[in-house]
C-alpha positions in Angstrom: 141.4 162.2 61.6 144.3 164.6 61.3 147.6 163.8 59.6 148.9 162.7 63.0 146.2 160.0 63.2 144.6 161.7 66.2 140.9 162.9 66.3 140.6 166.6 65.4 139.7 167.6 69.0 142.1 165.4 70.8 143.8 167.3 73.6 140.9 169.8 74.1 139.2 170.2 77.5 136.3 167.7 78.1 133.2 169.8 77.3 130.6 170.5 80.0 127.4 169.5 78.2 125.2 171.9 80.2 127.4 174.8 78.9 127.1 173.8 75.2 124.1 175.6 73.7 123.9 173.4 70.6 123.7 170.3 72.7 121.2 171.6 75.3 118.9 172.8 72.5 119.1 169.6 70.6 118.6 167.3 73.6 115.6 169.3 74.9 113.4 168.7 71.8 111.7 165.9 69.9 110.9 163.5 72.7 107.7 161.5 72.8 105.5 161.5 75.8 106.6 159.1 78.6 104.0 159.7 81.2 104.2 157.2 84.1 101.3 156.4 86.4 101.9 156.7 90.1 101.4 153.3 91.7 100.7 153.6 95.4 100.2 150.3 97.3 96.5 149.5 97.4 94.9 151.0 100.5 98.0 153.1 101.4 96.4 156.5 100.7 93.3 155.8 102.8 95.5 154.4 105.6 97.8 157.4 105.6 94.9 159.8 105.7 93.6 158.1 108.8 97.1 158.1 110.3 97.3 161.9 109.7 93.9 162.3 111.3 95.0 160.4 114.4 98.2 162.5 114.7 96.2 165.7 114.2 94.0 164.7 117.2 97.1 164.3 119.3 98.6 167.7 118.3 95.8 170.2 117.7 96.9 173.6 116.6 100.5 172.5 116.0 102.2 172.7 112.6 104.0 169.5 111.7 106.8 168.8 109.1 107.9 165.3 108.1 110.4 164.4 105.4 111.2 161.3 103.4 114.9 161.9 103.6 117.5 161.3 100.8 119.6 158.3 99.8 122.9 157.9 101.8 126.2 157.8 100.0 127.6 154.3 99.8 131.0 155.4 98.4 132.3 158.1 96.2 129.5 158.9 93.7 127.5 155.8 94.5 124.4 156.0 96.7 122.6 153.3 98.6 119.1 152.5 97.3 116.6 155.0 98.6 114.2 153.9 101.4 111.8 156.5 102.7 111.7 157.4 106.4 109.2 155.3 108.2 107.3 158.1 110.0 106.9 159.9 106.7 105.7 156.7 105.0 103.2 156.1 107.7 101.8 159.6 107.2 101.8 159.7 103.4 102.1 156.3 101.8 104.7 158.1 99.6 108.2 156.9 99.0 109.7 159.7 96.9 113.2 160.9 97.7 113.4 164.4 99.2 109.6 164.7 99.6 108.3 166.8 102.5 104.9 166.7 104.2 103.5 169.9 105.9 100.5 169.6 108.2 99.1 173.1 108.9 96.6 173.5 111.7 93.1 174.6 110.6 89.8 174.6 112.5 88.9 171.0 113.2 92.3 169.5 112.3 95.1 170.0 109.9 95.5 170.8 106.2 98.0 168.3 104.7 100.2 169.3 101.7 102.9 167.2 100.1 105.9 168.8 98.4 107.7 166.7 95.8 110.7 167.3 93.5 109.2 167.3 90.0 110.6 164.8 87.5 113.7 166.0 85.6 112.3 165.7 82.1 113.4 166.9 78.6 114.0 170.6 78.8 115.4 170.5 82.3 119.2 170.6 82.5 119.0 167.8 85.1 117.4 165.5 82.5 120.8 164.7 81.2 123.1 166.3 83.9 121.8 164.7 87.1 122.8 161.0 87.1 120.9 160.3 90.4 117.5 161.7 89.3 117.5 162.8 85.6 115.1 160.7 83.5 117.7 160.1 80.9 119.7 158.2 83.5 117.0 156.6 85.7 113.9 156.4 83.5 110.6 158.2 83.5 108.8 158.8 86.8 105.3 160.0 87.8 104.6 163.7 87.9 103.0 165.7 90.7 99.5 165.4 89.2 99.9 161.6 89.1 101.1 161.5 92.7 98.3 163.8 93.9 95.7 161.4 92.4 97.3 158.3 93.7 97.9 159.5 97.2 94.7 161.6 97.5 96.6 164.6 98.8 97.4 168.1 97.6 100.9 168.1 96.0 103.1 171.0 95.1 106.7 171.3 93.7 109.3 171.1 96.4 110.6 174.6 95.5 107.3 176.0 96.6 108.2 175.1 100.1 110.8 177.8 100.2 108.1 180.4 99.9 106.4 179.3 103.1 106.8 181.8 105.9 104.6 180.1 108.5 106.7 177.1 109.6 108.8 178.6 112.4 108.1 176.6 115.5 106.7 173.7 113.7 107.4 170.2 115.0 109.8 168.3 112.7 110.8 164.7 112.3 114.5 163.7 112.5 114.5 163.0 108.7 114.0 166.7 108.0 117.3 167.9 106.5 119.6 170.4 108.1 119.1 173.0 105.3 115.3 172.9 105.7 115.5 173.1 109.5 117.7 176.2 109.3 115.8 177.8 106.5 112.5 177.6 108.4 113.6 177.8 112.0 112.7 174.2 112.8 114.0 171.7 115.2 113.5 167.9 115.4 110.8 167.4 118.0 111.0 164.6 120.7 107.3 165.3 121.4 106.3 164.6 117.8 108.5 161.5 117.8 106.9 160.2 120.9 103.4 160.7 119.5 104.3 159.0 116.2 105.9 156.0 118.0 102.9 155.6 120.3 100.5 155.7 117.4 102.5 153.4 115.2 102.6 150.7 118.0 99.0 149.7 117.4 98.5 148.6 113.9 95.2 149.1 112.0 93.6 146.4 109.9 95.4 147.6 106.7 98.8 147.5 108.5 98.1 144.0 109.8 97.3 142.9 106.3 100.6 144.3 105.1 102.5 142.4 107.8 100.7 139.2 106.9 101.9 139.6 103.4 105.4 140.2 104.6 105.4 137.1 106.9 103.9 134.9 104.2 106.5 135.9 101.7 109.2 135.4 104.4 108.0 131.8 105.1 108.2 131.1 101.4 111.7 132.6 101.5 112.8 130.2 104.2 111.7 127.3 102.0 113.7 128.7 99.1 116.8 128.9 101.3 116.4 125.5 102.9 116.1 124.0 99.4 119.6 125.5 98.5 121.4 124.2 101.6 122.5 120.9 100.0 124.0 122.8 97.1 125.6 125.3 99.3 127.4 122.4 101.1 128.1 120.3 98.1 129.5 123.1 95.9 131.2 125.0 98.7 129.0 128.1 98.1 128.7 128.8 101.7 126.6 131.2 103.8 126.7 133.9 101.3 124.9 131.8 98.7 122.0 131.3 101.1 122.0 135.0 102.0 121.8 135.8 98.4 119.0 133.3 97.8 116.8 135.0 100.4 117.7 138.5 99.3 116.8 137.6 95.7 113.5 136.2 96.9 112.8 139.3 98.9 113.5 141.6 95.9 111.3 139.5 93.7 108.3 139.2 96.0 108.6 142.4 97.9 110.7 145.6 98.2 113.7 143.7 99.4 115.0 142.3 102.7 113.7 144.3 105.7 117.2 144.2 107.3 120.5 142.6 106.7 119.9 138.9 106.3 121.6 136.7 108.9 122.9 133.3 107.9 125.2 131.7 110.5 126.6 128.2 110.2 128.3 126.4 113.1 130.5 128.8 115.1 128.9 131.8 113.4 125.4 130.8 114.6 126.0 132.3 118.1 127.1 135.6 116.6 124.0 137.7 117.1 124.2 139.8 113.9 126.3 137.6 111.6 125.6 139.5 108.4 129.1 139.0 106.9 128.0 135.5 105.8 131.4 134.7 104.5 131.8 131.2 106.0 131.1 127.7 104.7 127.9 125.8 105.5 129.0 123.0 107.7 127.0 119.8 107.2 127.1 118.6 110.8 126.4 122.0 112.4 123.2 124.0 113.0 122.4 126.8 110.6 120.8 129.9 112.1 118.6 131.9 109.6 117.2 135.3 110.6 115.4 136.8 107.6 112.5 139.1 106.7 110.8 140.3 103.5 109.9 144.0 103.4 106.7 144.5 101.4 106.3 147.2 98.8 104.5 149.2 101.5 107.7 148.9 103.5 106.3 146.8 106.3 108.7 144.0 107.3 108.6 140.5 108.8 111.4 139.3 111.1 111.6 135.5 111.6 114.3 133.2 112.8 114.7 129.4 112.6 117.7 127.2 113.4 117.9 124.1 111.2 120.2 121.2 111.0 122.3 121.7 107.9 122.7 118.0 107.4 119.0 117.2 108.1 119.2 115.9 111.7 120.1 117.6 115.0 122.8 115.9 117.1 121.8 115.0 120.7 123.4 118.2 122.1 122.0 120.4 119.4 118.6 119.0 120.0 119.0 119.6 123.7 119.8 123.3 123.2 116.9 123.6 120.7 114.5 122.0 123.1 115.4 124.5 125.9 115.0 127.4 123.5 111.6 126.0 122.4 110.4 125.8 126.0 111.4 129.4 126.6 109.8 130.4 123.3 106.5 128.8 124.2 106.6 130.3 127.7 107.0 133.8 126.1 104.3 133.2 123.6 101.9 132.2 126.3 102.2 135.7 127.9 101.2 137.6 124.8 97.7 138.9 125.3 96.0 142.2 125.9 96.2 143.7 129.4 99.6 142.0 130.3 102.6 144.2 130.7 104.9 144.2 127.7 107.9 142.7 129.6 105.9 139.7 131.0 106.9 137.5 128.0 110.5 138.5 128.5 110.6 137.4 132.1 108.7 134.2 131.4 111.1 133.1 128.7 114.2 134.2 130.8 113.0 132.1 133.7 113.0 129.0 131.6 116.4 129.7 130.2 117.9 130.4 133.6 116.5 127.1 135.0 117.8 125.1 132.1 121.2 126.6 132.3 121.3 125.9 136.1 120.3 122.3 135.5 123.3 122.0 133.0 125.6 123.4 135.7 126.4 126.6 133.7 125.4 129.2 136.3 127.8 130.1 139.1 124.8 131.1 141.3 121.3 130.0 142.1 118.4 130.7 139.6 117.0 133.4 141.8 120.3 135.1 142.1 120.8 134.9 138.3 117.3 136.3 137.6 117.7 139.2 140.0 118.5 142.7 138.6 121.8 142.4 140.4 122.7 139.1 138.8 121.7 138.3 135.2 124.4 135.6 134.9 122.3 133.7 132.4 122.5 136.7 130.0 126.1 135.7 129.2 124.5 133.2 126.8 121.6 135.5 125.8 122.8 139.1 126.0 120.2 140.5 123.5 116.6 141.3 124.1 114.1 138.6 123.2 111.4 140.6 121.4 110.4 144.0 120.0 107.6 145.8 118.2 107.4 145.1 114.5 106.1 147.2 111.6 107.6 149.7 109.1 110.9 149.1 111.0 112.2 145.8 112.1 112.7 147.3 115.6 109.5 149.4 115.3 109.1 152.5 117.5 112.5 151.9 119.1 112.8 155.6 120.1 109.6 155.5 122.1 109.6 156.4 125.8 110.0 153.5 128.3 106.6 154.0 129.8 105.0 153.8 126.3 106.9 150.7 125.3 108.4 148.3 127.9 106.5 149.8 130.7 103.1 149.7 128.9 100.5 147.0 128.8 99.9 145.1 125.5 96.8 146.0 123.6 95.0 144.5 120.6 96.7 145.5 117.3 100.3 145.4 118.6 102.5 143.2 116.4 105.7 142.1 118.0 108.4 139.4 117.9 109.3 136.7 120.5 112.8 135.5 120.0 114.6 133.7 122.8 117.9 132.0 122.0 121.0 130.4 123.4 124.4 131.4 122.1 127.4 129.3 123.1 130.4 130.9 121.4 133.2 128.7 120.1 135.7 130.4 122.4 133.6 130.5 125.5 135.5 128.4 128.1 132.6 128.4 130.6 130.7 125.9 128.5 131.8 122.3 127.8 133.4 121.6 124.5 130.4 119.8 123.1 128.3 122.9 123.4 130.8 125.4 122.0 129.8 126.8 118.6 126.1 126.0 119.0 123.7 129.0 118.5 119.9 128.5 118.5 117.2 131.2 118.1 113.5 130.8 117.5 111.7 134.0 116.4 108.0 134.4 115.5 105.9 137.4 114.6 102.9 137.7 116.8 99.7 139.8 116.6 98.0 140.7 119.8 94.2 140.1 119.3 91.2 141.1 121.4 91.2 137.7 123.2 94.9 136.6 123.1 97.4 136.4 120.2 98.0 135.0 116.8 101.4 133.7 115.6 101.6 135.1 112.1 104.6 133.0 111.2 103.0 129.7 112.3 103.7 128.3 108.9 107.1 127.3 110.2 107.5 124.7 112.9 109.2 125.4 116.2 109.8 121.9 117.7 113.0 120.0 116.8 111.2 117.1 115.1 109.0 119.5 113.1 112.1 121.5 112.0 113.8 118.3 110.9 110.8 117.2 108.9 110.4 120.6 107.3 114.1 120.7 106.5 113.9 117.2 104.9 110.9 118.2 102.8 112.8 121.2 101.5 115.9 119.2 100.8 113.8 116.7 98.8 112.9 119.5 96.5 116.5 120.4 95.8 117.9 120.0 92.4 120.3 117.0 92.1 
């Protein structure tokens, strides 16, 4: 300290450590080895190799570039957690930020090469200067050799990609960054996107196993949430407590939630994407839970159940639930190979329209409502009632119509069926006793060679079964 009581260097400019030779020399030396093994999900490397082979057969002689992408900024200098692009993950099994896959055409197929940013280890300025990736900040990570062994693919440093002069005209995925597109004369390719979407629609055995893991973990997550409902009511913890309960479960038994968890109580249940979850859990109202665990391989479940928060449906709540169940079963019955994708949609919608007409809620006949020029019933069910499922919750959503909704179902497709009824609290077209009731039933379904299998059948869909399941969960709750 000086005579003034201030530190001797007080008032001097804050030093930039990377520009201080004494510091950079000292921090670069005398570190023990901290090698980290690359841990790819079991079976991911073999599955990705087969996925590349199938894409290669679709696009012979065409160079292909796919990228993992980078983390998006949340605010200021804080980023969201990184999640690799789904097309890239499907082709590589890799989840490293800024990674790039190049598939170069060769006789008989393609040569695949993965370009990864090397770890920022002692001796690299980024080791201490890069808060997003430097190992001093984020911990040790696998090297290129470890990734090559784990993924069974040739791996080179990302900087080596700059030396490639043969990529002009290559087909690129949307996740390829603007700088790379400009540097190599690339453009995002709708043709490549269409082929990837079409290939990803039909899951192989490994992918189906990953989705089974996701669904099973999700079913367990529903039980964990239902067990917390009495506490959320009693202690005033509300919807967000239940949302946090599931998200914690998903982070513990998987990579995390596959999408923003929806927990809607009472008047929030009819709000299709109620992810704010900032309301109370009302004991006499229904509680809509739309939740899915994403596995470490990034395949996600997507399941919805609507439960009575207090344990028992009121007569009107049960009436709404029963109609949704009838529509749900009608949709499930149409899931089999050889039927057009939209058959399940129309079957479920017909049940909904007839039910609403019987209740006096349609201003026209059922036929008029169901016609393309009518759709009056969709006031209470404006969303779609199903979609493909896989690495994305709305898998292959950028596919062409004729490849998706206009196509026939085939074995290996995994999809959701999710009809609902949503009577908003301020909707004056419905009687007061229905306002504020929202019910959705959503299952994940595998199309098999002979029909279909409901992967999420561990959760009941009938009102009595839901009440019994809820009661069993409540019985496990802590006093």
